[in-house]
C-alpha positions in Angstrom: 33.2 80.0 -25.0 35.1 79.2 -22.4 36.1 81.7 -19.1 39.0 81.8 -16.3 38.7 83.4 -13.3 42.2 84.8 -11.9 43.0 85.9 -8.1 43.3 89.3 -7.5 46.8 90.6 -6.5 48.3 93.7 -5.6 47.3 96.6 -7.0 50.2 99.0 -7.9 48.6 102.2 -8.6 45.6 103.9 -8.9 43.5 107.2 -9.1 40.5 108.9 -10.5 40.0 107.9 -13.8 38.2 106.2 -16.5 41.9 104.9 -17.8 43.8 101.6 -16.5 45.6 98.9 -16.6 45.4 95.2 -15.5 47.1 92.2 -15.6 44.3 89.5 -16.1 46.5 86.5 -16.5 49.9 84.9 -16.1 51.6 82.5 -18.7 53.5 79.4 -17.8 52.0 78.4 -14.6 49.5 75.8 -13.7 46.0 77.4 -13.0 42.8 75.9 -11.1 41.8 74.6 -14.4 44.8 72.4 -15.0 45.9 74.5 -17.9 48.9 76.3 -18.8 48.5 79.5 -20.7 52.0 79.5 -22.6 53.6 82.6 -23.9 52.4 84.1 -27.1 49.0 82.9 -26.4 47.4 86.5 -26.2 49.3 88.5 -28.4 47.8 91.5 -29.6 43.9 91.8 -29.6 41.1 93.9 -28.8 38.1 93.2 -26.6 35.1 94.0 -24.5 35.2 95.3 -20.6 32.2 93.5 -19.5 30.6 93.8 -15.6 30.7 90.7 -14.2 30.5 88.6 -17.4 26.8 89.9 -17.9 26.8 90.0 -22.0 23.3 91.0 -21.5 24.4 94.3 -20.3 26.1 97.1 -22.1 30.0 97.1 -21.9 31.7 99.2 -19.3 34.5 99.9 -21.7 37.2 98.4 -24.1 41.0 98.1 -24.5 43.5 96.2 -25.8 45.6 93.3 -24.9 49.3 92.8 -25.1 51.9 90.3 -23.5 54.9 91.7 -21.1 57.1 89.2 -19.9 54.9 86.2 -18.3 51.8 88.7 -18.0 48.9 89.2 -20.2 47.8 93.1 -19.7 44.7 94.5 -20.3 44.7 98.6 -21.4 41.3 100.1 -21.0 39.1 102.5 -21.4 35.9 102.8 -19.2 32.9 104.4 -20.4 32.2 107.0 -17.8 29.2 108.5 -20.0 27.0 105.3 -18.4 25.9 104.3 -14.8 27.1 100.9 -15.2 30.7 102.6 -16.3 30.7 105.0 -13.7 29.7 102.4 -11.0 32.4 100.0 -11.6 34.9 102.8 -12.0 34.0 104.0 -8.4 33.7 100.4 -7.3 37.6 99.9 -8.5 38.8 103.3 -7.3 37.3 102.6 -3.7 38.7 99.1 -3.5 42.2 100.4 -4.3 42.0 102.9 -1.5 40.7 101.1 1.4 43.4 98.4 1.6 43.7 95.2 1.2 42.5 95.5 -2.7 40.4 92.6 -3.2 39.3 93.0 -6.7 39.5 90.2 -9.1 39.4 89.8 -12.8 38.4 87.1 -15.3 38.3 86.5 -18.8 35.8 85.0 -21.8 37.7 83.3 -24.3 38.0 80.6 -27.3 40.7 78.3 -27.4 42.2 78.1 -31.0 44.8 76.2 -30.6 45.9 73.7 -27.7 47.7 70.3 -27.0 47.8 68.0 -23.8 51.1 66.9 -22.2 53.0 66.8 -18.7 54.1 70.0 -16.6 55.8 69.8 -13.2 54.5 66.2 -13.0 51.0 66.3 -13.8 48.9 66.1 -16.9 47.7 69.4 -18.5 46.4 71.2 -21.3 48.6 73.7 -23.2 46.7 76.7 -24.4 48.9 78.0 -27.6 46.3 80.7 -29.1 43.4 82.1 -27.3 40.8 84.5 -28.6 39.4 86.9 -26.1 36.0 88.3 -26.1 35.9 90.4 -22.9 37.8 90.8 -19.9 35.6 91.6 -16.7 36.2 92.6 -13.3 34.3 90.0 -10.7 33.8 89.9 -7.2 35.1 86.3 -6.9 38.3 84.1 -8.9 40.4 81.7 -8.2 43.6 81.8 -10.2 47.2 83.6 -10.3 48.3 86.9 -9.7 46.4 89.4 -11.5 46.0 92.9 -10.4 45.0 96.4 -11.4 48.2 98.2 -12.4 46.8 102.0 -13.1 43.5 103.4 -13.2 43.6 107.2 -14.1 41.7 110.1 -15.8 42.5 110.9 -19.1 41.4 110.8 -22.8 41.3 106.9 -24.1 43.9 106.3 -27.2 40.9 106.5 -29.3 43.0 105.9 -32.6 44.6 102.5 -30.8 41.4 101.6 -29.8 38.8 102.5 -32.9 39.1 98.7 -33.9 37.5 97.5 -31.1 34.4 98.5 -32.1 34.2 95.5 -34.6 35.4 93.1 -32.1 32.2 94.3 -29.7 30.0 93.4 -32.4 31.8 90.2 -32.5 31.1 89.6 -28.9 27.2 90.2 -29.1 27.2 87.9 -32.1 28.9 85.1 -30.3 26.9 85.3 -27.5 23.6 84.7 -29.6 25.2 81.8 -31.2 26.5 80.4 -27.7 22.8 80.8 -26.4 21.1 79.3 -29.6 23.8 76.2 -29.5 23.0 75.7 -25.4 19.3 75.7 -26.2 20.0 73.1 -29.1 22.0 71.0 -26.8 18.8 71.0 -24.2 16.5 70.1 -26.4 18.6 67.3 -27.8 19.5 66.1 -24.3 15.8 66.2 -23.1 14.9 64.1 -26.6 17.5 61.2 -25.6 16.2 61.3 -22.2 12.8 60.6 -23.5 13.8 58.0 -25.7 15.9 56.4 -23.6 13.2 56.0 -20.9 10.7 54.6 -23.7 13.9 51.9 -24.5 14.2 51.0 -20.9 10.4 50.3 -20.8 10.6 48.4 -23.8 13.3 46.3 -23.0 12.4 45.7 -19.3 10.2 42.7 -18.6 7.0 43.0 -17.1 4.9 40.9 -15.1 1.0 40.8 -13.7 0.3 38.7 -10.9 -2.4 35.9 -11.3 -4.4 33.7 -9.1 -4.3 29.9 -9.2 -5.9 27.1 -7.8 -5.8 23.3 -9.0 -3.0 21.7 -10.2 -0.2 24.0 -10.7 -0.9 25.6 -6.8 -0.9 22.0 -5.7 2.4 21.1 -7.4 4.3 24.4 -6.0 2.6 23.9 -2.7 4.0 20.7 -2.1 7.4 21.2 -3.3 7.6 24.3 -0.8 6.3 22.7 2.3 8.7 19.6 1.4 11.7 21.9 1.1 10.2 24.1 3.8 9.9 21.0 6.3 13.7 19.7 5.6 14.8 23.2 6.3 13.1 23.6 9.9 11.1 26.6 8.4 7.4 27.9 8.1 6.1 27.3 4.2 6.2 30.5 2.7 2.9 32.2 1.2 2.5 31.3 -2.4 1.8 33.8 -4.9 2.1 33.6 -8.7 2.6 35.7 -12.0 2.9 35.6 -15.7 4.5 37.8 -18.5 2.2 41.1 -19.3 1.0 41.3 -22.8 2.0 44.4 -24.9 -1.3 46.4 -23.6 -1.0 45.5 -20.1 0.5 48.2 -17.5 2.2 45.3 -15.5 2.1 44.9 -11.5 6.0 44.8 -11.3 9.4 45.0 -13.4 12.6 43.2 -14.0 15.4 44.4 -16.2 16.1 40.8 -17.0 13.3 37.7 -17.4 12.6 35.9 -14.0 11.0 32.8 -13.0 10.4 33.7 -9.1 10.8 36.3 -6.7 10.7 36.6 -3.2 9.8 39.0 -0.4 11.9 37.9 2.8 9.8 40.0 5.1 6.6 38.5 4.4 8.0 35.1 3.8 6.2 35.1 0.3 7.5 33.2 -2.8 6.5 34.3 -6.2 6.4 31.5 -8.9 5.8 32.3 -12.5 3.6 30.5 -14.5 4.2 27.5 -16.9 7.0 26.0 -15.2 7.4 22.2 -14.7 9.7 19.3 -13.4 13.1 20.6 -12.7 12.6 24.2 -13.5 9.8 24.5 -11.3 11.5 22.9 -7.9 14.8 24.9 -8.6 12.6 27.9 -9.0 11.0 27.4 -5.6 13.6 26.0 -3.8 15.8 29.2 -4.9 13.3 31.8 -3.8 12.4 29.9 -0.5 16.0 30.3 0.3 16.0 33.8 -0.6 13.3 34.1 2.0 15.4 32.9 4.7 18.8 34.9 4.2 20.5 33.4 1.0 22.2 35.4 -1.3 22.1 35.1 -5.5 24.9 32.7 -5.3 24.0 30.1 -2.3 20.1 30.4 -3.5 21.1 29.5 -7.2 23.3 26.6 -5.5 20.7 25.1 -2.9 18.1 25.2 -6.0 20.1 23.1 -8.5 20.9 21.1 -5.3 17.6 20.3 -4.6 16.6 19.5 -7.9 19.5 17.2 -8.4 18.6 15.2 -5.3 14.8 14.8 -6.4 16.3 13.3 -9.5 14.5 15.6 -12.0 
């Protein structure tokens, strides 16, 4: 169900009553949702009067919707036998008697037929046929030219509005259906988020730190010290890592597989196990250049250059 909130315009007349009329929508204009409600979209139908869209509360009245020119009008009878009905009636009456009248109106509806197109130079949705479930007096709205036409004491048009009882039952049923659908959507979204997190965890590359001595360390240190000396910088600290096993948590992760990493702040270069030859020289040179301010493109070019110069 959608709702539209409309600007509360000038009130024409008002006296003490449970019966009244309100313009709750204007056809043929662009509202703040970029919708244009077309003439004939409302037709003639009955609906409930609900306080501020509070569907969990008892309706404060009911009435008939019809169109007059480019205005959608709601003729209603408020239920003054209930505390809520009397309170809302008193509020509407007080608002009118103490200008400027600020009362605004909103309505809940289901779109039965619509299309998209151009209107006054902008892309809009044309609302061609609407099913209105309720019209509500609200505190704040934002729309086009709605207002209370009349509110006066008198007997409601019971013969004309009797069929509205069926609409009220439909409203309650629709509300329960909307609640159920919202709950389903929430559960589906939560499950989707969990699956996405699990998928990301499985597809990320996970690595664990290793501790090296021996030949591999000597190779890496020799390459790093030679490159650093040529650059005139201090040889970075060397650390090492490998792929994490399926049952290992991992010390760090990347979205893509990596052969090395660098920490410019501590001037540390990390090298992945198992590299040798040109690949190892390229990786060490690449990460040393990162330590001293190179971006990814610069570091990649420097690593390839050093590997070529070493004829590897």
